[in-house]
Backbone as a chain_set.jsonl record, in Angstrom:
{"seq": "MIAEPKEKVSVKVQKTQDYSLVLYNDDVNSFDHVINSLMAICNLELTESEQCAWIVHTNGRCSVSHGVYNELEPKCIALLDRGLSAKIE", "coords": {"N": [[-17.907, -35.495, 12.291], [-18.973, -34.824, 9.065], [-20.236, -36.453, 6.297], [-19.615, -36.269, 2.924], [-21.736, -36.293, 0.163], [-21.877, -38.827, -2.302], [-22.778, -38.567, -4.797], [-23.913, -36.015, -7.143], [-27.183, -34.86, -7.225], [-29.432, -33.651, -9.456], [-32.469, -31.938, -9.484], [-35.265, -31.441, -11.494], [-37.961, -29.36, -11.638], [-40.95, -28.907, -13.042], [-42.905, -26.269, -13.671], [-46.367, -25.386, -14.082], [-48.226, -22.749, -14.809], [-51.178, -21.807, -13.295], [-53.923, -20.261, -14.473], [-56.815, -17.921, -14.421], [-59.939, -17.412, -15.838], [-61.632, -14.53, -15.975], [-64.82, -13.047, -15.689], [-66.305, -10.043, -16.112], [-68.575, -7.616, -14.752], [-70.639, -5.787, -16.781], [-72.937, -4.192, -17.088], [-74.588, -4.048, -19.359], [-75.083, -6.361, -21.02], [-77.587, -8.888, -21.163], [-78.898, -11.083, -18.699], [-79.582, -13.584, -19.897], [-78.053, -13.657, -22.007], [-75.352, -13.73, -21.04], [-75.419, -16.226, -19.696], [-75.954, -18.069, -21.672], [-73.749, -17.635, -23.194], [-71.667, -18.582, -21.572], [-72.277, -21.205, -21.141], [-71.985, -22.054, -23.981], [-69.376, -21.346, -24.438], [-67.521, -21.903, -22.297], [-68.226, -24.377, -21.578], [-70.018, -24.746, -19.223], [-72.469, -25.897, -17.162], [-76.074, -25.435, -17.075], [-76.856, -24.48, -14.532], [-74.438, -23.856, -13.261], [-73.648, -21.679, -14.972], [-75.75, -19.898, -14.535], [-75.211, -19.291, -11.757], [-72.823, -18.149, -11.858], [-73.53, -15.747, -13.478], [-75.062, -14.452, -11.639], [-73.026, -14.004, -9.483], [-71.273, -12.519, -11.005], [-72.953, -10.288, -11.352], [-73.571, -9.339, -8.763], [-71.058, -9.179, -7.411], [-69.302, -8.108, -9.279], [-67.458, -9.389, -10.641], [-66.288, -12.634, -11.651], [-64.693, -15.833, -11.456], [-64.68, -17.917, -14.307], [-63.442, -19.957, -15.457], [-60.618, -22.204, -15.228], [-57.125, -22.776, -15.851], [-54.407, -23.572, -18.206], [-52.659, -20.794, -19.745], [-52.736, -20.987, -22.785], [-54.884, -22.506, -23.018], [-56.965, -21.056, -22.075], [-57.17, -18.637, -23.476], [-58.382, -18.728, -26.276], [-61.054, -19.054, -25.224], [-61.408, -16.77, -23.84], [-61.209, -14.793, -25.878], [-63.448, -15.524, -27.425], [-65.477, -14.965, -25.616], [-65.101, -12.162, -25.514], [-65.603, -11.56, -28.139], [-68.358, -11.861, -28.184], [-69.214, -9.597, -26.951], [-69.008, -9.485, -24.129], [-67.167, -8.681, -21.137], [-64.098, -9.919, -20.364], [-61.234, -11.299, -18.997], [-57.795, -12.841, -18.746], [-56.293, -13.803, -15.797]], "CA": [[-17.627, -35.437, 11.001], [-20.007, -34.741, 8.05], [-19.752, -36.996, 5.135], [-19.916, -35.632, 1.686], [-22.448, -36.938, -0.822], [-21.014, -39.448, -3.308], [-23.051, -38.199, -6.229], [-24.965, -34.906, -7.101], [-28.474, -35.177, -8.094], [-30.197, -32.438, -9.883], [-33.847, -32.206, -9.622], [-35.822, -30.399, -12.29], [-39.264, -29.053, -11.379], [-41.613, -28.272, -14.138], [-44.054, -25.578, -12.984], [-47.22, -24.81, -14.84], [-49.04, -21.691, -14.215], [-52.731, -21.922, -13.351], [-54.67, -18.971, -14.765], [-58.185, -17.923, -14.287], [-60.538, -16.609, -16.866], [-62.506, -13.828, -15.137], [-65.805, -12.396, -16.302], [-66.631, -8.828, -15.374], [-69.921, -7.038, -14.928], [-70.765, -4.549, -17.683], [-74.298, -3.537, -17.062], [-75.051, -3.984, -20.784], [-75.492, -7.641, -21.516], [-78.637, -9.659, -20.356], [-78.541, -12.533, -17.922], [-79.688, -14.81, -20.713], [-76.822, -13.658, -23.027], [-74.367, -14.102, -20.339], [-75.586, -17.548, -19.24], [-75.814, -18.824, -22.996], [-72.27, -17.617, -23.705], [-70.798, -19.337, -20.714], [-72.572, -22.518, -21.619], [-71.263, -22.406, -25.208], [-67.795, -21.385, -24.638], [-66.877, -22.418, -21.242], [-69.006, -25.579, -21.345], [-70.58, -24.851, -17.932], [-73.999, -26.451, -17.093], [-76.907, -24.212, -16.906], [-77.026, -24.1, -13.11], [-73.116, -23.3, -13.018], [-73.716, -20.469, -15.72], [-76.707, -19.049, -13.805], [-74.555, -18.872, -10.668], [-71.652, -17.284, -12.416], [-73.949, -14.596, -13.96], [-75.281, -13.715, -10.43], [-71.964, -13.582, -9.014], [-70.696, -11.258, -11.707], [-73.905, -9.114, -11.24], [-73.557, -8.816, -7.502], [-69.624, -8.706, -6.999], [-68.613, -7.339, -10.37], [-66.327, -10.329, -11.445], [-66.348, -14.234, -11.286], [-63.749, -16.612, -12.297], [-65.359, -18.853, -14.853], [-62.62, -21.211, -15.842], [-59.173, -22.259, -14.69], [-56.207, -23.683, -16.543], [-53.196, -23.058, -18.655], [-52.985, -19.588, -20.615], [-53.01, -21.333, -24.045], [-56.355, -23.12, -23.122], [-57.989, -20.016, -21.775], [-56.916, -17.549, -24.446], [-59.463, -18.881, -27.141], [-62.334, -18.905, -24.546], [-61.541, -15.24, -23.529], [-61.431, -14.086, -27.093], [-64.786, -15.928, -27.748], [-66.43, -14.125, -24.734], [-64.954, -10.795, -25.914], [-66.328, -11.42, -29.466], [-69.79, -11.768, -27.727], [-69.468, -8.315, -26.29], [-68.759, -9.499, -22.629], [-65.799, -8.226, -20.544], [-63.4, -10.876, -19.685], [-59.609, -11.116, -18.864], [-56.951, -13.868, -18.188], [-55.481, -13.316, -14.755]], "C": [[-18.721, -35.604, 9.953], [-19.541, -35.333, 6.71], [-20.44, -36.322, 3.968], [-20.646, -36.471, 0.695], [-21.493, -37.457, -1.884], [-21.319, -38.821, -4.697], [-23.957, -36.908, -6.086], [-25.981, -35.268, -7.835], [-29.091, -33.78, -8.095], [-31.672, -32.747, -10.079], [-34.529, -31.006, -10.425], [-37.388, -30.336, -12.066], [-40.027, -28.299, -12.435], [-42.931, -27.638, -13.501], [-45.047, -25.196, -14.169], [-48.127, -23.658, -14.187], [-50.533, -21.724, -14.192], [-53.292, -20.551, -13.431], [-56.149, -19.06, -14.558], [-58.878, -16.951, -15.46], [-61.646, -15.858, -16.109], [-63.462, -12.988, -15.989], [-66.083, -11.186, -15.463], [-67.956, -8.426, -15.598], [-69.786, -5.816, -15.957], [-72.075, -3.838, -17.802], [-74.966, -3.359, -18.349], [-75.817, -5.315, -21.145], [-76.547, -8.061, -20.556], [-78.187, -10.899, -19.779], [-78.475, -13.673, -18.969], [-78.434, -14.9, -21.656], [-75.523, -14.172, -22.171], [-74.249, -15.723, -20.058], [-75.464, -18.448, -20.571], [-74.373, -18.815, -23.486], [-71.4, -18.476, -22.832], [-71.139, -20.866, -20.95], [-72.065, -22.982, -22.959], [-70.014, -22.443, -25.124], [-67.008, -21.908, -23.657], [-67.361, -23.902, -20.813], [-69.381, -25.782, -19.907], [-71.931, -25.44, -18.294], [-74.866, -25.212, -16.89], [-76.988, -23.694, -15.57], [-75.489, -23.354, -12.678], [-73.232, -21.66, -13.659], [-74.651, -19.351, -14.986], [-76.046, -18.497, -12.588], [-73.586, -17.883, -10.919], [-72.293, -15.774, -12.586], [-74.469, -13.756, -12.672], [-74.188, -13.268, -9.621], [-71.376, -12.357, -9.602], [-71.763, -10.05, -11.421], [-73.772, -8.592, -9.654], [-72.13, -8.481, -6.976], [-68.867, -8.087, -7.993], [-67.664, -8.178, -11.099], [-66.736, -11.739, -10.855], [-65.435, -14.846, -12.256], [-64.585, -17.71, -12.832], [-64.725, -20.022, -15.472], [-61.224, -21.099, -15.353], [-58.215, -22.974, -15.567], [-54.88, -22.956, -17.086], [-53.538, -21.886, -19.665], [-53.511, -19.916, -21.961], [-54.464, -21.97, -24.207], [-57.452, -22.094, -22.921], [-58.101, -18.959, -22.762], [-58.125, -17.603, -25.553], [-60.919, -18.542, -26.395], [-62.52, -17.398, -24.339], [-61.951, -14.529, -24.795], [-62.801, -14.247, -27.523], [-65.787, -15.043, -26.878], [-66.178, -12.788, -25.162], [-65.846, -10.559, -27.133], [-67.949, -11.242, -29.189], [-70.108, -10.613, -26.992], [-69.429, -8.422, -24.712], [-67.367, -9.044, -22.301], [-65.255, -9.398, -19.907], [-61.831, -10.702, -19.813], [-59.087, -12.407, -18.192], [-56.226, -13.275, -17.014], [-54.719, -14.37, -14.168]], "O": [[-19.392, -36.632, 10.041], [-18.616, -34.83, 6.072], [-21.594, -35.893, 4.002], [-20.04, -37.495, 0.378], [-20.54, -36.811, -2.321], [-20.472, -38.584, -5.558], [-24.651, -36.731, -5.084], [-25.879, -35.876, -8.901], [-29.239, -33.0, -7.154], [-32.047, -33.702, -10.758], [-34.393, -29.827, -10.098], [-38.034, -31.345, -12.351], [-39.74, -27.127, -12.679], [-43.819, -28.289, -12.95], [-44.557, -24.711, -15.188], [-48.657, -23.798, -13.084], [-51.077, -21.651, -15.293], [-53.133, -19.756, -12.504], [-56.703, -20.159, -14.521], [-58.363, -15.912, -15.87], [-62.561, -16.523, -15.622], [-63.019, -12.293, -16.903], [-66.1, -11.269, -14.235], [-68.53, -8.847, -16.602], [-68.871, -4.995, -15.879], [-72.217, -2.927, -18.618], [-75.884, -2.543, -18.435], [-76.994, -5.324, -21.505], [-76.524, -7.732, -19.371], [-77.303, -11.626, -20.233], [-77.59, -14.528, -18.989], [-77.902, -15.953, -22.006], [-74.749, -14.986, -22.675], [-73.201, -16.359, -20.176], [-74.875, -19.526, -20.486], [-73.857, -19.766, -24.072], [-70.443, -19.064, -23.337], [-70.222, -21.687, -20.933], [-71.738, -24.159, -23.115], [-69.383, -23.382, -25.611], [-65.9, -22.366, -23.938], [-66.907, -24.483, -19.827], [-69.12, -26.855, -19.362], [-72.417, -25.478, -19.424], [-74.394, -24.119, -16.578], [-77.185, -22.487, -15.425], [-75.438, -22.422, -11.875], [-72.971, -20.652, -13.002], [-74.344, -18.164, -14.884], [-76.245, -17.312, -12.317], [-73.523, -16.852, -10.251], [-71.805, -14.786, -12.039], [-74.327, -12.534, -12.642], [-74.311, -12.189, -9.041], [-71.038, -11.367, -8.953], [-71.333, -8.905, -11.278], [-73.892, -7.386, -9.438], [-72.004, -7.568, -6.16], [-67.813, -7.532, -7.68], [-67.093, -7.742, -12.098], [-67.371, -11.917, -9.816], [-65.331, -14.581, -13.453], [-65.19, -18.436, -12.043], [-65.375, -20.953, -15.948], [-60.718, -20.007, -15.095], [-58.717, -23.976, -16.077], [-54.376, -21.972, -16.544], [-54.557, -21.956, -20.353], [-54.519, -19.353, -22.387], [-55.099, -21.969, -25.262], [-58.575, -22.167, -23.42], [-59.185, -18.383, -22.86], [-58.801, -16.588, -25.717], [-61.779, -17.853, -26.944], [-63.579, -16.828, -24.604], [-62.912, -13.76, -24.807], [-63.395, -13.267, -27.972], [-66.765, -14.491, -27.381], [-67.208, -12.115, -25.194], [-66.652, -9.633, -27.22], [-68.665, -10.556, -29.919], [-71.188, -10.551, -26.404], [-69.816, -7.456, -24.055], [-66.488, -9.043, -23.163], [-65.858, -9.898, -18.957], [-61.314, -10.007, -20.687], [-59.701, -12.987, -17.297], [-55.553, -12.264, -17.213], [-53.949, -14.131, -13.238]]}, "num_chains": 1, "name": "protein.A"}
């Protein structure tokens, strides 16, 4: 005989979607411009910015920041305003 539960419990799970801000290679902007933009907008250190610039150059894309959409959107717009190719995925 299986006992029935005496009370029902409902569990609410709050899901936050984690997005990535992806920078794409455009063959137009200089390494210095990309590096300086990443430092200023994404708050990356010099070494991180240089590594991201090389990854973009060799692989065509690099995730430069992660988080919720509302936090990444201003960063993406700022990168686009500087002439870089970026997208939130």
